[in-house]
mmCIF entry with sequence, helices, sheets and N, C-alpha, C, O atoms, coordinates in Angstrom:
data_MODEL
# 
_entry.id   MODEL 
# 
_entity.id                         1 
_entity.type                       polymer 
_entity.pdbx_number_of_molecules   1 
# 
_entity_poly.entity_id                      1 
_entity_poly.type                           'polypeptide(L)' 
_entity_poly.nstd_linkage                   no 
_entity_poly.nstd_monomer                   no 
_entity_poly.pdbx_seq_one_letter_code       MGYIQNLRSKIGHEPIILVGAVTIIHDQRGAVLLQKRKFPEGSWGLED 
_entity_poly.pdbx_seq_one_letter_code_can   MGYIQNLRSKIGHEPIILVGAVTIIHDQRGAVLLQKRKFPEGSWGLED 
_entity_poly.pdbx_strand_id                 A 
# 
loop_
_entity_poly_seq.entity_id 
_entity_poly_seq.num 
_entity_poly_seq.mon_id 
_entity_poly_seq.hetero 
1 1  MET n 
1 2  GLY n 
1 3  TYR n 
1 4  ILE n 
1 5  GLN n 
1 6  ASN n 
1 7  LEU n 
1 8  ARG n 
1 9  SER n 
1 10 LYS n 
1 11 ILE n 
1 12 GLY n 
1 13 HIS n 
1 14 GLU n 
1 15 PRO n 
1 16 ILE n 
1 17 ILE n 
1 18 LEU n 
1 19 VAL n 
1 20 GLY n 
1 21 ALA n 
1 22 VAL n 
1 23 THR n 
1 24 ILE n 
1 25 ILE n 
1 26 HIS n 
1 27 ASP n 
1 28 GLN n 
1 29 ARG n 
1 30 GLY n 
1 31 ALA n 
1 32 VAL n 
1 33 LEU n 
1 34 LEU n 
1 35 GLN n 
1 36 LYS n 
1 37 ARG n 
1 38 LYS n 
1 39 PHE n 
1 40 PRO n 
1 41 GLU n 
1 42 GLY n 
1 43 SER n 
1 44 TRP n 
1 45 GLY n 
1 46 LEU n 
1 47 GLU n 
1 48 ASP n 
# 
_struct_asym.id          A 
_struct_asym.entity_id   1 
# 
_struct_conf.conf_type_id            HELX_P 
_struct_conf.id                      HELX_P1 
_struct_conf.pdbx_PDB_helix_id       AA1 
_struct_conf.beg_label_comp_id       TYR 
_struct_conf.beg_label_asym_id       A 
_struct_conf.beg_label_seq_id        3 
_struct_conf.pdbx_beg_PDB_ins_code   ? 
_struct_conf.end_label_comp_id       ILE 
_struct_conf.end_label_asym_id       A 
_struct_conf.end_label_seq_id        11 
_struct_conf.pdbx_end_PDB_ins_code   ? 
_struct_conf.beg_auth_comp_id        TYR 
_struct_conf.beg_auth_asym_id        A 
_struct_conf.beg_auth_seq_id         3 
_struct_conf.end_auth_comp_id        ILE 
_struct_conf.end_auth_asym_id        A 
_struct_conf.end_auth_seq_id         11 
_struct_conf.pdbx_PDB_helix_class    1 
_struct_conf.details                 ? 
_struct_conf.pdbx_PDB_helix_length   9 
# 
_struct_conf_type.id          HELX_P 
_struct_conf_type.criteria    ? 
_struct_conf_type.reference   ? 
# 
_struct_sheet.id               AA1 
_struct_sheet.type             ? 
_struct_sheet.number_strands   2 
_struct_sheet.details          ? 
# 
_struct_sheet_order.sheet_id     AA1 
_struct_sheet_order.range_id_1   1 
_struct_sheet_order.range_id_2   2 
_struct_sheet_order.offset       ? 
_struct_sheet_order.sense        anti-parallel 
# 
loop_
_struct_sheet_range.sheet_id 
_struct_sheet_range.id 
_struct_sheet_range.beg_label_comp_id 
_struct_sheet_range.beg_label_asym_id 
_struct_sheet_range.beg_label_seq_id 
_struct_sheet_range.pdbx_beg_PDB_ins_code 
_struct_sheet_range.end_label_comp_id 
_struct_sheet_range.end_label_asym_id 
_struct_sheet_range.end_label_seq_id 
_struct_sheet_range.pdbx_end_PDB_ins_code 
_struct_sheet_range.beg_auth_comp_id 
_struct_sheet_range.beg_auth_asym_id 
_struct_sheet_range.beg_auth_seq_id 
_struct_sheet_range.end_auth_comp_id 
_struct_sheet_range.end_auth_asym_id 
_struct_sheet_range.end_auth_seq_id 
AA1 1 GLN A 35 ? LYS A 36 ? GLN A 35 LYS A 36 
AA1 2 TRP A 44 ? GLY A 45 ? TRP A 44 GLY A 45 
# 
loop_
_atom_site.group_PDB 
_atom_site.id 
_atom_site.type_symbol 
_atom_site.label_atom_id 
_atom_site.label_alt_id 
_atom_site.label_comp_id 
_atom_site.label_asym_id 
_atom_site.label_entity_id 
_atom_site.label_seq_id 
_atom_site.pdbx_PDB_ins_code 
_atom_site.Cartn_x 
_atom_site.Cartn_y 
_atom_site.Cartn_z 
_atom_site.occupancy 
_atom_site.B_iso_or_equiv 
_atom_site.pdbx_formal_charge 
_atom_site.auth_seq_id 
_atom_site.auth_comp_id 
_atom_site.auth_asym_id 
_atom_site.auth_atom_id 
_atom_site.pdbx_PDB_model_num 
ATOM 1   N N  . MET A 1 1  ? 194.295 -43.622 138.533 1.00 0.00 ? 1  MET A N  1 
ATOM 2   C CA . MET A 1 1  ? 193.659 -44.376 137.447 1.00 0.00 ? 1  MET A CA 1 
ATOM 3   C C  . MET A 1 1  ? 192.971 -43.361 136.531 1.00 0.00 ? 1  MET A C  1 
ATOM 4   O O  . MET A 1 1  ? 192.300 -42.444 137.004 1.00 0.00 ? 1  MET A O  1 
ATOM 5   N N  . GLY A 1 2  ? 193.141 -43.530 135.234 1.00 0.00 ? 2  GLY A N  1 
ATOM 6   C CA . GLY A 1 2  ? 192.500 -42.637 134.260 1.00 0.00 ? 2  GLY A CA 1 
ATOM 7   C C  . GLY A 1 2  ? 191.037 -42.973 134.041 1.00 0.00 ? 2  GLY A C  1 
ATOM 8   O O  . GLY A 1 2  ? 190.539 -43.998 134.506 1.00 0.00 ? 2  GLY A O  1 
ATOM 9   N N  . TYR A 1 3  ? 190.368 -42.098 133.331 1.00 0.00 ? 3  TYR A N  1 
ATOM 10  C CA . TYR A 1 3  ? 188.924 -42.254 133.073 1.00 0.00 ? 3  TYR A CA 1 
ATOM 11  C C  . TYR A 1 3  ? 188.607 -43.571 132.390 1.00 0.00 ? 3  TYR A C  1 
ATOM 12  O O  . TYR A 1 3  ? 187.712 -44.292 132.829 1.00 0.00 ? 3  TYR A O  1 
ATOM 13  N N  . ILE A 1 4  ? 189.328 -43.899 131.318 1.00 0.00 ? 4  ILE A N  1 
ATOM 14  C CA . ILE A 1 4  ? 189.048 -45.121 130.571 1.00 0.00 ? 4  ILE A CA 1 
ATOM 15  C C  . ILE A 1 4  ? 189.330 -46.357 131.417 1.00 0.00 ? 4  ILE A C  1 
ATOM 16  O O  . ILE A 1 4  ? 188.541 -47.302 131.399 1.00 0.00 ? 4  ILE A O  1 
ATOM 17  N N  . GLN A 1 5  ? 190.442 -46.374 132.160 1.00 0.00 ? 5  GLN A N  1 
ATOM 18  C CA . GLN A 1 5  ? 190.764 -47.514 133.018 1.00 0.00 ? 5  GLN A CA 1 
ATOM 19  C C  . GLN A 1 5  ? 189.683 -47.701 134.070 1.00 0.00 ? 5  GLN A C  1 
ATOM 20  O O  . GLN A 1 5  ? 189.300 -48.830 134.378 1.00 0.00 ? 5  GLN A O  1 
ATOM 21  N N  . ASN A 1 6  ? 189.192 -46.600 134.622 1.00 0.00 ? 6  ASN A N  1 
ATOM 22  C CA . ASN A 1 6  ? 188.124 -46.669 135.629 1.00 0.00 ? 6  ASN A CA 1 
ATOM 23  C C  . ASN A 1 6  ? 186.849 -47.233 134.993 1.00 0.00 ? 6  ASN A C  1 
ATOM 24  O O  . ASN A 1 6  ? 186.175 -48.072 135.590 1.00 0.00 ? 6  ASN A O  1 
ATOM 25  N N  . LEU A 1 7  ? 186.526 -46.777 133.802 1.00 0.00 ? 7  LEU A N  1 
ATOM 26  C CA . LEU A 1 7  ? 185.333 -47.274 133.102 1.00 0.00 ? 7  LEU A CA 1 
ATOM 27  C C  . LEU A 1 7  ? 185.480 -48.757 132.779 1.00 0.00 ? 7  LEU A C  1 
ATOM 28  O O  . LEU A 1 7  ? 184.537 -49.530 132.944 1.00 0.00 ? 7  LEU A O  1 
ATOM 29  N N  . ARG A 1 8  ? 186.684 -49.156 132.310 1.00 0.00 ? 8  ARG A N  1 
ATOM 30  C CA . ARG A 1 8  ? 186.943 -50.569 131.998 1.00 0.00 ? 8  ARG A CA 1 
ATOM 31  C C  . ARG A 1 8  ? 186.791 -51.467 133.247 1.00 0.00 ? 8  ARG A C  1 
ATOM 32  O O  . ARG A 1 8  ? 186.319 -52.599 133.140 1.00 0.00 ? 8  ARG A O  1 
ATOM 33  N N  . SER A 1 9  ? 187.182 -50.970 134.407 1.00 0.00 ? 9  SER A N  1 
ATOM 34  C CA . SER A 1 9  ? 187.068 -51.752 135.628 1.00 0.00 ? 9  SER A CA 1 
ATOM 35  C C  . SER A 1 9  ? 185.606 -52.015 135.975 1.00 0.00 ? 9  SER A C  1 
ATOM 36  O O  . SER A 1 9  ? 185.296 -52.959 136.702 1.00 0.00 ? 9  SER A O  1 
ATOM 37  N N  . LYS A 1 10 ? 184.706 -51.175 135.451 1.00 0.00 ? 10 LYS A N  1 
ATOM 38  C CA . LYS A 1 10 ? 183.277 -51.328 135.738 1.00 0.00 ? 10 LYS A CA 1 
ATOM 39  C C  . LYS A 1 10 ? 182.537 -52.145 134.687 1.00 0.00 ? 10 LYS A C  1 
ATOM 40  O O  . LYS A 1 10 ? 181.617 -52.895 135.013 1.00 0.00 ? 10 LYS A O  1 
ATOM 41  N N  . ILE A 1 11 ? 182.947 -51.997 133.400 1.00 0.00 ? 11 ILE A N  1 
ATOM 42  C CA . ILE A 1 11 ? 182.190 -52.666 132.339 1.00 0.00 ? 11 ILE A CA 1 
ATOM 43  C C  . ILE A 1 11 ? 182.951 -53.763 131.621 1.00 0.00 ? 11 ILE A C  1 
ATOM 44  O O  . ILE A 1 11 ? 182.402 -54.423 130.739 1.00 0.00 ? 11 ILE A O  1 
ATOM 45  N N  . GLY A 1 12 ? 184.224 -53.969 131.992 1.00 0.00 ? 12 GLY A N  1 
ATOM 46  C CA . GLY A 1 12 ? 185.009 -55.031 131.358 1.00 0.00 ? 12 GLY A CA 1 
ATOM 47  C C  . GLY A 1 12 ? 185.411 -54.695 129.936 1.00 0.00 ? 12 GLY A C  1 
ATOM 48  O O  . GLY A 1 12 ? 185.819 -53.569 129.651 1.00 0.00 ? 12 GLY A O  1 
ATOM 49  N N  . HIS A 1 13 ? 185.298 -55.673 129.038 1.00 0.00 ? 13 HIS A N  1 
ATOM 50  C CA . HIS A 1 13 ? 185.783 -55.496 127.659 1.00 0.00 ? 13 HIS A CA 1 
ATOM 51  C C  . HIS A 1 13 ? 184.681 -55.227 126.651 1.00 0.00 ? 13 HIS A C  1 
ATOM 52  O O  . HIS A 1 13 ? 184.893 -55.391 125.449 1.00 0.00 ? 13 HIS A O  1 
ATOM 53  N N  . GLU A 1 14 ? 183.514 -54.820 127.113 1.00 0.00 ? 14 GLU A N  1 
ATOM 54  C CA . GLU A 1 14 ? 182.427 -54.417 126.193 1.00 0.00 ? 14 GLU A CA 1 
ATOM 55  C C  . GLU A 1 14 ? 182.896 -53.207 125.375 1.00 0.00 ? 14 GLU A C  1 
ATOM 56  O O  . GLU A 1 14 ? 183.683 -52.399 125.868 1.00 0.00 ? 14 GLU A O  1 
ATOM 57  N N  . PRO A 1 15 ? 182.419 -53.076 124.129 1.00 0.00 ? 15 PRO A N  1 
ATOM 58  C CA . PRO A 1 15 ? 182.794 -51.923 123.317 1.00 0.00 ? 15 PRO A CA 1 
ATOM 59  C C  . PRO A 1 15 ? 182.357 -50.592 123.974 1.00 0.00 ? 15 PRO A C  1 
ATOM 60  O O  . PRO A 1 15 ? 181.287 -50.508 124.576 1.00 0.00 ? 15 PRO A O  1 
ATOM 61  N N  . ILE A 1 16 ? 183.184 -49.592 123.847 1.00 0.00 ? 16 ILE A N  1 
ATOM 62  C CA . ILE A 1 16 ? 182.886 -48.257 124.368 1.00 0.00 ? 16 ILE A CA 1 
ATOM 63  C C  . ILE A 1 16 ? 182.906 -47.286 123.205 1.00 0.00 ? 16 ILE A C  1 
ATOM 64  O O  . ILE A 1 16 ? 183.867 -47.270 122.435 1.00 0.00 ? 16 ILE A O  1 
ATOM 65  N N  . ILE A 1 17 ? 181.876 -46.483 123.060 1.00 0.00 ? 17 ILE A N  1 
ATOM 66  C CA . ILE A 1 17 ? 181.823 -45.454 122.028 1.00 0.00 ? 17 ILE A CA 1 
ATOM 67  C C  . ILE A 1 17 ? 182.152 -44.130 122.701 1.00 0.00 ? 17 ILE A C  1 
ATOM 68  O O  . ILE A 1 17 ? 181.451 -43.704 123.619 1.00 0.00 ? 17 ILE A O  1 
ATOM 69  N N  . LEU A 1 18 ? 183.221 -43.480 122.244 1.00 0.00 ? 18 LEU A N  1 
ATOM 70  C CA . LEU A 1 18 ? 183.657 -42.209 122.810 1.00 0.00 ? 18 LEU A CA 1 
ATOM 71  C C  . LEU A 1 18 ? 183.680 -41.148 121.711 1.00 0.00 ? 18 LEU A C  1 
ATOM 72  O O  . LEU A 1 18 ? 183.880 -41.454 120.536 1.00 0.00 ? 18 LEU A O  1 
ATOM 73  N N  . VAL A 1 19 ? 183.477 -39.921 122.110 1.00 0.00 ? 19 VAL A N  1 
ATOM 74  C CA . VAL A 1 19 ? 183.544 -38.781 121.190 1.00 0.00 ? 19 VAL A CA 1 
ATOM 75  C C  . VAL A 1 19 ? 184.946 -38.202 121.277 1.00 0.00 ? 19 VAL A C  1 
ATOM 76  O O  . VAL A 1 19 ? 185.498 -38.081 122.371 1.00 0.00 ? 19 VAL A O  1 
ATOM 77  N N  . GLY A 1 20 ? 185.522 -37.849 120.156 1.00 0.00 ? 20 GLY A N  1 
ATOM 78  C CA . GLY A 1 20 ? 186.849 -37.258 120.159 1.00 0.00 ? 20 GLY A CA 1 
ATOM 79  C C  . GLY A 1 20 ? 187.031 -36.309 118.987 1.00 0.00 ? 20 GLY A C  1 
ATOM 80  O O  . GLY A 1 20 ? 186.246 -36.310 118.039 1.00 0.00 ? 20 GLY A O  1 
ATOM 81  N N  . ALA A 1 21 ? 188.076 -35.502 119.070 1.00 0.00 ? 21 ALA A N  1 
ATOM 82  C CA . ALA A 1 21 ? 188.412 -34.596 117.998 1.00 0.00 ? 21 ALA A CA 1 
ATOM 83  C C  . ALA A 1 21 ? 189.930 -34.460 117.932 1.00 0.00 ? 21 ALA A C  1 
ATOM 84  O O  . ALA A 1 21 ? 190.619 -34.585 118.945 1.00 0.00 ? 21 ALA A O  1 
ATOM 85  N N  . VAL A 1 22 ? 190.440 -34.201 116.733 1.00 0.00 ? 22 VAL A N  1 
ATOM 86  C CA . VAL A 1 22 ? 191.877 -34.016 116.540 1.00 0.00 ? 22 VAL A CA 1 
ATOM 87  C C  . VAL A 1 22 ? 192.057 -32.764 115.675 1.00 0.00 ? 22 VAL A C  1 
ATOM 88  O O  . VAL A 1 22 ? 191.344 -32.553 114.694 1.00 0.00 ? 22 VAL A O  1 
ATOM 89  N N  . THR A 1 23 ? 193.018 -31.955 116.066 1.00 0.00 ? 23 THR A N  1 
ATOM 90  C CA . THR A 1 23 ? 193.367 -30.780 115.295 1.00 0.00 ? 23 THR A CA 1 
ATOM 91  C C  . THR A 1 23 ? 194.858 -30.811 115.022 1.00 0.00 ? 23 THR A C  1 
ATOM 92  O O  . THR A 1 23 ? 195.647 -31.057 115.934 1.00 0.00 ? 23 THR A O  1 
ATOM 93  N N  . ILE A 1 24 ? 195.250 -30.570 113.802 1.00 0.00 ? 24 ILE A N  1 
ATOM 94  C CA . ILE A 1 24 ? 196.665 -30.484 113.456 1.00 0.00 ? 24 ILE A CA 1 
ATOM 95  C C  . ILE A 1 24 ? 196.974 -29.013 113.170 1.00 0.00 ? 24 ILE A C  1 
ATOM 96  O O  . ILE A 1 24 ? 196.384 -28.400 112.280 1.00 0.00 ? 24 ILE A O  1 
ATOM 97  N N  . ILE A 1 25 ? 197.901 -28.470 113.937 1.00 0.00 ? 25 ILE A N  1 
ATOM 98  C CA . ILE A 1 25 ? 198.232 -27.037 113.807 1.00 0.00 ? 25 ILE A CA 1 
ATOM 99  C C  . ILE A 1 25 ? 199.557 -26.937 113.042 1.00 0.00 ? 25 ILE A C  1 
ATOM 100 O O  . ILE A 1 25 ? 200.534 -27.612 113.367 1.00 0.00 ? 25 ILE A O  1 
ATOM 101 N N  . HIS A 1 26 ? 199.563 -26.080 112.022 1.00 0.00 ? 26 HIS A N  1 
ATOM 102 C CA . HIS A 1 26 ? 200.792 -25.874 111.262 1.00 0.00 ? 26 HIS A CA 1 
ATOM 103 C C  . HIS A 1 26 ? 201.006 -24.378 111.027 1.00 0.00 ? 26 HIS A C  1 
ATOM 104 O O  . HIS A 1 26 ? 200.069 -23.581 111.067 1.00 0.00 ? 26 HIS A O  1 
ATOM 105 N N  . ASP A 1 27 ? 202.245 -24.031 110.786 1.00 0.00 ? 27 ASP A N  1 
ATOM 106 C CA . ASP A 1 27 ? 202.571 -22.639 110.538 1.00 0.00 ? 27 ASP A CA 1 
ATOM 107 C C  . ASP A 1 27 ? 202.520 -22.313 109.049 1.00 0.00 ? 27 ASP A C  1 
ATOM 108 O O  . ASP A 1 27 ? 202.124 -23.159 108.248 1.00 0.00 ? 27 ASP A O  1 
ATOM 109 N N  . GLN A 1 28 ? 202.912 -21.105 108.671 1.00 0.00 ? 28 GLN A N  1 
ATOM 110 C CA . GLN A 1 28 ? 202.824 -20.671 107.259 1.00 0.00 ? 28 GLN A CA 1 
ATOM 111 C C  . GLN A 1 28 ? 203.712 -21.493 106.328 1.00 0.00 ? 28 GLN A C  1 
ATOM 112 O O  . GLN A 1 28 ? 203.453 -21.569 105.127 1.00 0.00 ? 28 GLN A O  1 
ATOM 113 N N  . ARG A 1 29 ? 204.766 -22.113 106.884 1.00 0.00 ? 29 ARG A N  1 
ATOM 114 C CA . ARG A 1 29 ? 205.653 -22.955 106.066 1.00 0.00 ? 29 ARG A CA 1 
ATOM 115 C C  . ARG A 1 29 ? 205.156 -24.379 105.951 1.00 0.00 ? 29 ARG A C  1 
ATOM 116 O O  . ARG A 1 29 ? 205.693 -25.165 105.170 1.00 0.00 ? 29 ARG A O  1 
ATOM 117 N N  . GLY A 1 30 ? 204.116 -24.725 106.737 1.00 0.00 ? 30 GLY A N  1 
ATOM 118 C CA . GLY A 1 30 ? 203.595 -26.082 106.715 1.00 0.00 ? 30 GLY A CA 1 
ATOM 119 C C  . GLY A 1 30 ? 204.166 -26.970 107.807 1.00 0.00 ? 30 GLY A C  1 
ATOM 120 O O  . GLY A 1 30 ? 203.826 -28.150 107.884 1.00 0.00 ? 30 GLY A O  1 
ATOM 121 N N  . ALA A 1 31 ? 205.042 -26.413 108.667 1.00 0.00 ? 31 ALA A N  1 
ATOM 122 C CA . ALA A 1 31 ? 205.606 -27.197 109.792 1.00 0.00 ? 31 ALA A CA 1 
ATOM 123 C C  . ALA A 1 31 ? 204.476 -27.489 110.785 1.00 0.00 ? 31 ALA A C  1 
ATOM 124 O O  . ALA A 1 31 ? 203.666 -26.615 111.095 1.00 0.00 ? 31 ALA A O  1 
ATOM 125 N N  . VAL A 1 32 ? 204.435 -28.732 111.278 1.00 0.00 ? 32 VAL A N  1 
ATOM 126 C CA . VAL A 1 32 ? 203.368 -29.171 112.169 1.00 0.00 ? 32 VAL A CA 1 
ATOM 127 C C  . VAL A 1 32 ? 203.815 -29.028 113.626 1.00 0.00 ? 32 VAL A C  1 
ATOM 128 O O  . VAL A 1 32 ? 204.943 -29.379 113.972 1.00 0.00 ? 32 VAL A O  1 
ATOM 129 N N  . LEU A 1 33 ? 202.922 -28.510 114.476 1.00 0.00 ? 33 LEU A N  1 
ATOM 130 C CA . LEU A 1 33 ? 203.168 -28.390 115.901 1.00 0.00 ? 33 LEU A CA 1 
ATOM 131 C C  . LEU A 1 33 ? 202.994 -29.753 116.552 1.00 0.00 ? 33 LEU A C  1 
ATOM 132 O O  . LEU A 1 33 ? 201.930 -30.361 116.438 1.00 0.00 ? 33 LEU A O  1 
ATOM 133 N N  . LEU A 1 34 ? 204.029 -30.242 117.237 1.00 0.00 ? 34 LEU A N  1 
ATOM 134 C CA . LEU A 1 34 ? 203.993 -31.516 117.923 1.00 0.00 ? 34 LEU A CA 1 
ATOM 135 C C  . LEU A 1 34 ? 204.098 -31.314 119.423 1.00 0.00 ? 34 LEU A C  1 
ATOM 136 O O  . LEU A 1 34 ? 204.610 -30.297 119.892 1.00 0.00 ? 34 LEU A O  1 
ATOM 137 N N  . GLN A 1 35 ? 203.603 -32.301 120.177 1.00 0.00 ? 35 GLN A N  1 
ATOM 138 C CA . GLN A 1 35 ? 203.663 -32.265 121.631 1.00 0.00 ? 35 GLN A CA 1 
ATOM 139 C C  . GLN A 1 35 ? 204.700 -33.278 122.101 1.00 0.00 ? 35 GLN A C  1 
ATOM 140 O O  . GLN A 1 35 ? 204.680 -34.433 121.675 1.00 0.00 ? 35 GLN A O  1 
ATOM 141 N N  . LYS A 1 36 ? 205.606 -32.850 122.979 1.00 0.00 ? 36 LYS A N  1 
ATOM 142 C CA . LYS A 1 36 ? 206.591 -33.794 123.524 1.00 0.00 ? 36 LYS A CA 1 
ATOM 143 C C  . LYS A 1 36 ? 205.906 -34.642 124.585 1.00 0.00 ? 36 LYS A C  1 
ATOM 144 O O  . LYS A 1 36 ? 205.290 -34.114 125.511 1.00 0.00 ? 36 LYS A O  1 
ATOM 145 N N  . ARG A 1 37 ? 206.016 -35.956 124.446 1.00 0.00 ? 37 ARG A N  1 
ATOM 146 C CA . ARG A 1 37 ? 205.323 -36.880 125.346 1.00 0.00 ? 37 ARG A CA 1 
ATOM 147 C C  . ARG A 1 37 ? 206.220 -37.330 126.487 1.00 0.00 ? 37 ARG A C  1 
ATOM 148 O O  . ARG A 1 37 ? 207.446 -37.332 126.378 1.00 0.00 ? 37 ARG A O  1 
ATOM 149 N N  . LYS A 1 38 ? 205.577 -37.711 127.588 1.00 0.00 ? 38 LYS A N  1 
ATOM 150 C CA . LYS A 1 38 ? 206.300 -38.269 128.727 1.00 0.00 ? 38 LYS A CA 1 
ATOM 151 C C  . LYS A 1 38 ? 206.582 -39.750 128.516 1.00 0.00 ? 38 LYS A C  1 
ATOM 152 O O  . LYS A 1 38 ? 207.586 -40.267 129.005 1.00 0.00 ? 38 LYS A O  1 
ATOM 153 N N  . PHE A 1 39 ? 205.691 -40.445 127.781 1.00 0.00 ? 39 PHE A N  1 
ATOM 154 C CA . PHE A 1 39 ? 205.863 -41.883 127.564 1.00 0.00 ? 39 PHE A CA 1 
ATOM 155 C C  . PHE A 1 39 ? 205.484 -42.222 126.133 1.00 0.00 ? 39 PHE A C  1 
ATOM 156 O O  . PHE A 1 39 ? 204.421 -41.794 125.683 1.00 0.00 ? 39 PHE A O  1 
ATOM 157 N N  . PRO A 1 40 ? 206.267 -42.941 125.422 1.00 0.00 ? 40 PRO A N  1 
ATOM 158 C CA . PRO A 1 40 ? 207.634 -43.285 125.785 1.00 0.00 ? 40 PRO A CA 1 
ATOM 159 C C  . PRO A 1 40 ? 208.492 -42.028 125.836 1.00 0.00 ? 40 PRO A C  1 
ATOM 160 O O  . PRO A 1 40 ? 208.305 -41.105 125.043 1.00 0.00 ? 40 PRO A O  1 
ATOM 161 N N  . GLU A 1 41 ? 209.413 -42.000 126.754 1.00 0.00 ? 41 GLU A N  1 
ATOM 162 C CA . GLU A 1 41 ? 210.235 -40.833 127.006 1.00 0.00 ? 41 GLU A CA 1 
ATOM 163 C C  . GLU A 1 41 ? 210.938 -40.339 125.747 1.00 0.00 ? 41 GLU A C  1 
ATOM 164 O O  . GLU A 1 41 ? 211.533 -41.120 125.005 1.00 0.00 ? 41 GLU A O  1 
ATOM 165 N N  . GLY A 1 42 ? 210.861 -39.036 125.518 1.00 0.00 ? 42 GLY A N  1 
ATOM 166 C CA . GLY A 1 42 ? 211.547 -38.422 124.376 1.00 0.00 ? 42 GLY A CA 1 
ATOM 167 C C  . GLY A 1 42 ? 210.784 -38.512 123.053 1.00 0.00 ? 42 GLY A C  1 
ATOM 168 O O  . GLY A 1 42 ? 211.293 -38.092 122.013 1.00 0.00 ? 42 GLY A O  1 
ATOM 169 N N  . SER A 1 43 ? 209.556 -39.063 123.088 1.00 0.00 ? 43 SER A N  1 
ATOM 170 C CA . SER A 1 43 ? 208.804 -39.176 121.835 1.00 0.00 ? 43 SER A CA 1 
ATOM 171 C C  . SER A 1 43 ? 207.946 -37.928 121.590 1.00 0.00 ? 43 SER A C  1 
ATOM 172 O O  . SER A 1 43 ? 207.713 -37.129 122.497 1.00 0.00 ? 43 SER A O  1 
ATOM 173 N N  . TRP A 1 44 ? 207.498 -37.787 120.381 1.00 0.00 ? 44 TRP A N  1 
ATOM 174 C CA . TRP A 1 44 ? 206.665 -36.636 119.987 1.00 0.00 ? 44 TRP A CA 1 
ATOM 175 C C  . TRP A 1 44 ? 205.382 -37.159 119.358 1.00 0.00 ? 44 TRP A C  1 
ATOM 176 O O  . TRP A 1 44 ? 205.368 -38.230 118.751 1.00 0.00 ? 44 TRP A O  1 
ATOM 177 N N  . GLY A 1 45 ? 204.294 -36.386 119.510 1.00 0.00 ? 45 GLY A N  1 
ATOM 178 C CA . GLY A 1 45 ? 203.032 -36.836 118.953 1.00 0.00 ? 45 GLY A CA 1 
ATOM 179 C C  . GLY A 1 45 ? 202.078 -35.714 118.675 1.00 0.00 ? 45 GLY A C  1 
ATOM 180 O O  . GLY A 1 45 ? 202.355 -34.555 118.983 1.00 0.00 ? 45 GLY A O  1 
ATOM 181 N N  . LEU A 1 46 ? 200.955 -36.055 118.093 1.00 0.00 ? 46 LEU A N  1 
ATOM 182 C CA . LEU A 1 46 ? 199.933 -35.069 117.750 1.00 0.00 ? 46 LEU A CA 1 
ATOM 183 C C  . LEU A 1 46 ? 198.874 -34.908 118.819 1.00 0.00 ? 46 LEU A C  1 
ATOM 184 O O  . LEU A 1 46 ? 198.121 -33.935 118.794 1.00 0.00 ? 46 LEU A O  1 
ATOM 185 N N  . GLU A 1 47 ? 198.797 -35.835 119.755 1.00 0.00 ? 47 GLU A N  1 
ATOM 186 C CA . GLU A 1 47 ? 197.783 -35.777 120.797 1.00 0.00 ? 47 GLU A CA 1 
ATOM 187 C C  . GLU A 1 47 ? 198.353 -36.345 122.101 1.00 0.00 ? 47 GLU A C  1 
ATOM 188 O O  . GLU A 1 47 ? 199.397 -36.998 122.111 1.00 0.00 ? 47 GLU A O  1 
ATOM 189 N N  . ASP A 1 48 ? 197.664 -36.088 123.161 1.00 0.00 ? 48 ASP A N  1 
ATOM 190 C CA . ASP A 1 48 ? 198.108 -36.607 124.438 1.00 0.00 ? 48 ASP A CA 1 
ATOM 191 C C  . ASP A 1 48 ? 197.222 -37.739 124.897 1.00 0.00 ? 48 ASP A C  1 
ATOM 192 O O  . ASP A 1 48 ? 197.448 -38.305 125.967 1.00 0.00 ? 48 ASP A O  1 
# 
């Protein structure tokens, strides 16, 4: 069970405020670095 699922099992559907950050990495041509995801299989994304 992940952190959020564990937290949800304790507090239910009350709002949760979480801190987060996102960084987009690109090369000199402007191409963006993407991460290959496990789910859905074969998809690509900016975060995990």
